[in-house]
TORSETI-808664 format. One line per field, with one value per residue (C-alpha): residue number from 0; x, y, z. Coordinates in steps of 0.2 Angstrom, whole numbers. Example, Ala and Ser with C-alpha at 12.3 -4.5 7.8 and 13.67 -1.06 7.14 Angstrom:
BEGIN
k	c(0, 1);
east	c(62, 68);
north	c(-22, -5);
up	c(39, 36);
//
This chain:
BEGIN
k	c(0, 1, 2, 3, 4, 5, 6, 7, 8, 9, 10, 11, 12, 13, 14, 15, 16, 17, 18, 19, 20, 21, 22, 23, 24, 25, 26, 27, 28, 29, 30, 31, 32, 33, 34, 35, 36, 37, 38, 39, 40, 41, 42, 43, 44, 45, 46, 47, 48, 49, 50, 51, 52, 53, 54, 55, 56, 57, 58, 59, 60, 61, 62, 63, 64, 65, 66, 67, 68, 69, 70, 71, 72, 73, 74, 75, 76, 77, 78, 79, 80, 81, 82, 83, 84, 85, 86, 87, 88, 89, 90, 91, 92, 93, 94, 95, 96, 97, 98, 99, 100, 101, 102, 103, 104, 105, 106, 107, 108, 109, 110, 111, 112, 113, 114, 115, 116, 117, 118, 119, 120, 121, 122, 123, 124, 125, 126, 127, 128, 129, 130, 131, 132, 133, 134, 135, 136, 137, 138, 139, 140, 141, 142, 143, 144, 145, 146, 147, 148, 149, 150, 151, 152, 153, 154, 155, 156, 157, 158, 159, 160, 161, 162, 163, 164, 165, 166, 167, 168, 169, 170, 171, 172, 173, 174, 175, 176, 177, 178, 179, 180, 181, 182, 183, 184, 185, 186, 187, 188, 189, 190, 191, 192, 193, 194, 195, 196, 197, 198, 199, 200, 201, 202, 203, 204, 205, 206, 207, 208, 209, 210, 211, 212, 213, 214, 215, 216, 217, 218, 219, 220, 221, 222, 223, 224, 225, 226, 227, 228, 229, 230, 231, 232, 233, 234, 235, 236, 237, 238, 239, 240, 241, 242, 243, 244, 245, 246, 247, 248, 249, 250, 251, 252, 253, 254, 255, 256, 257, 258, 259, 260, 261, 262, 263, 264, 265, 266, 267, 268, 269, 270, 271, 272, 273, 274, 275, 276, 277, 278, 279, 280, 281, 282, 283, 284, 285, 286, 287, 288, 289, 290, 291, 292, 293, 294, 295, 296, 297, 298, 299, 300, 301, 302, 303, 304, 305);
east	c(10, 7, 3, -6, -21, -23, -40, -58, -75, -88, -96, -81, -81, -65, -51, -45, -32, -14, -16, -5, -16, -13, -24, -29, -37, -52, -65, -76, -92, -98, -115, -116, -118, -100, -92, -107, -101, -87, -78, -75, -64, -73, -86, -101, -102, -84, -77, -61, -63, -51, -63, -51, -64, -71, -88, -96, -89, -79, -60, -52, -36, -33, -18, -24, -40, -37, -45, -32, -39, -36, -25, -37, -46, -27, -17, -3, 11, 1, 6, -13, -27, -45, -52, -68, -64, -70, -53, -43, -35, -29, -9, -5, 10, 19, 23, 39, 34, 43, 36, 17, 19, 25, 5, -2, -2, 11, 18, 0, -7, 5, 3, -15, -18, -10, -27, -37, -41, -35, -31, -14, -15, 0, 11, 8, 17, 17, 26, 29, 34, 43, 51, 48, 34, 21, 29, 41, 21, 16, 33, 31, 12, 14, 30, 19, 6, 19, 18, 34, 40, 40, 48, 54, 54, 65, 76, 88, 98, 97, 80, 85, 94, 80, 67, 77, 74, 57, 56, 58, 64, 71, 75, 73, 83, 72, 83, 97, 87, 81, 65, 49, 43, 31, 44, 55, 41, 36, 55, 56, 38, 43, 31, 14, 18, 12, -3, -5, 6, 4, 8, 16, 25, 19, 17, 4, -1, 14, 14, -4, -1, 13, 7, -10, 2, 12, -2, -9, -20, -37, -36, -20, -24, -16, -20, -16, -6, 2, -6, 1, -2, -12, -28, -32, -23, -26, -27, -26, -42, -43, -28, -42, -54, -43, -49, -38, -44, -36, -43, -38, -35, -35, -25, -25, -43, -39, -52, -45, -53, -56, -39, -26, -25, -21, -5, 0, 1, 12, 24, 25, 29, 44, 34, 34, 49, 49, 67, 71, 61, 69, 83, 81, 78, 75, 70, 55, 63, 72, 55, 60, 76, 66, 57, 77, 80, 63, 73, 88, 90, 95, 76, 61, 55, 60, 54, 52, 56, 44);
north	c(-70, -81, -101, -113, -121, -136, -139, -133, -133, -137, -121, -115, -110, -98, -106, -125, -137, -130, -113, -99, -88, -72, -70, -54, -45, -36, -45, -36, -44, -34, -32, -20, -3, 2, -11, -4, 13, 8, 23, 13, -4, -9, -20, -23, -43, -45, -33, -30, -42, -36, -50, -64, -74, -79, -72, -86, -81, -97, -101, -115, -118, -125, -133, -146, -141, -122, -109, -100, -84, -79, -60, -49, -66, -71, -79, -80, -87, -104, -116, -119, -108, -108, -94, -87, -88, -68, -66, -78, -70, -78, -75, -73, -89, -77, -66, -70, -80, -71, -54, -59, -54, -38, -33, -39, -23, -10, -6, -7, 3, 18, 15, 12, 28, 39, 33, 28, 36, 54, 57, 64, 73, 76, 92, 91, 92, 80, 77, 58, 57, 40, 30, 12, -2, 12, 27, 19, 15, 31, 37, 26, 28, 48, 45, 35, 48, 62, 72, 87, 87, 72, 76, 62, 64, 53, 50, 38, 45, 25, 28, 43, 30, 18, 32, 40, 22, 27, 42, 55, 71, 80, 71, 77, 70, 78, 74, 84, 101, 110, 118, 111, 102, 111, 126, 113, 110, 126, 130, 117, 125, 143, 146, 137, 120, 104, 99, 81, 76, 57, 53, 36, 35, 25, 42, 49, 59, 70, 75, 77, 96, 99, 89, 99, 114, 108, 108, 123, 133, 131, 114, 104, 84, 76, 56, 48, 31, 27, 17, 20, 15, 29, 33, 52, 66, 84, 94, 111, 113, 132, 128, 112, 128, 136, 123, 110, 91, 77, 59, 41, 27, 5, -4, 13, 11, -4, -18, -34, -42, -29, -19, -29, -41, -21, -21, -36, -36, -20, -29, -45, -35, -22, -8, -9, -16, -25, -31, -14, -17, -33, -30, -45, -62, -73, -91, -94, -102, -87, -72, -63, -57, -50, -37, -32, -30, -17, -5, -4, 12, 1, -10, -10, -26, -42, -58, -73, -90, -107);
up	c(3, -13, -11, -19, -17, -10, -10, -17, -8, -21, -23, -28, -49, -52, -44, -44, -36, -39, -44, -37, -28, -18, 0, 4, 17, 3, -5, -20, -23, -37, -33, -15, -17, -16, -29, -40, -38, -41, -31, -18, -15, 3, -3, 11, 7, 10, 22, 31, 43, 60, 70, 71, 62, 45, 41, 46, 62, 62, 66, 54, 65, 80, 93, 104, 104, 105, 94, 82, 77, 57, 56, 45, 37, 28, 39, 31, 41, 43, 31, 27, 28, 24, 15, 5, -13, -13, -2, -15, -32, -46, -50, -69, -68, -79, -64, -56, -39, -27, -32, -31, -10, -16, -24, -8, 1, 4, -16, -25, -11, -16, -35, -33, -22, -38, -50, -40, -22, -33, -53, -53, -70, -80, -77, -57, -42, -29, -13, -5, 15, 17, 3, 8, 0, -2, -5, -19, -24, -25, -35, -48, -52, -51, -64, -75, -72, -78, -65, -67, -50, -39, -21, -10, 8, 21, 36, 28, 14, 6, 1, -12, -21, -24, -25, -41, -49, -49, -55, -40, -47, -30, -14, 4, 19, 32, 48, 40, 41, 54, 47, 44, 31, 23, 23, 14, 3, -1, -2, -16, -25, -28, -12, -17, -12, -21, -28, -20, -4, 3, 18, 18, 36, 50, 63, 53, 69, 70, 50, 45, 49, 40, 26, 25, 27, 9, -2, -12, -6, -16, -22, -12, -6, 7, 4, 19, 17, 31, 47, 64, 83, 89, 83, 86, 84, 85, 68, 62, 54, 47, 33, 25, 26, 12, -1, 3, 2, 17, 12, 19, 8, 11, 0, -13, -17, -27, -30, -30, -46, -56, -54, -47, -62, -73, -62, -63, -80, -79, -68, -80, -93, -84, -84, -67, -58, -42, -42, -35, -20, -12, -1, 12, 10, 25, 31, 41, 52, 55, 51, 67, 60, 46, 58, 64, 45, 43, 57, 48, 34, 19, 20, 8, 7, 15, 6, 18, 10, 16);
//
């Protein structure tokens, strides 16, 4: 989602009317323990907020006197929204306007996770399960970090073509294989498993144990980037005891005000190619078509034009 500022409150210092901005679900105060540590992008003062209300406990939207809730602070399907300035990121006007929405969540989450949540070393082996916007961000990040082997996995063959553009060295269509994901990965790595496994699907409860088994004994790491509807699952802890790590992530560890501008610069310089993410466009009046497109095997990202 990208927006232009219509007006600002008297306390707003760094934004002005007409600025092109990105509404976001994460803020960054710079002063709380997490911000000061530089180890997390989860700010205590401006947290990820699921209440449907702004931080002051109010909603600034209504229809015929009925309160309307702000979805994770942003309310990005509204024509007008009200946000605390800490949840607003000013966007360099050199970035094509149609690329701004691609950096609000999915691609940035995957890309950032390769250098913020973990720091992929040169020569590492990486597996990416799910080659949508998040997974392709991981692939691009792993390529830039000079991983030696980047294995992309999906149930749709078409995704391999997109992933090759971003840098996979191997593709596995798991829907065509009769053996488990961990066996496929070990077959592709001489029985060792990968150094890093990024889980980027919407069914992590079905894949976490396989992901753990797919990593190297002693120091393999699994990073969970996919968010499903199932909140818990059974996990086999024994593989973790053999030196492996399981790590969760929100927005790839990217701090919205400190880290995001450098990613935007990479996109402006074409070091990151966002054009390849766009597969479908719809008008806002046809927004329901976007949900149908997302079910298609050739869909990566849908651009909604207001």
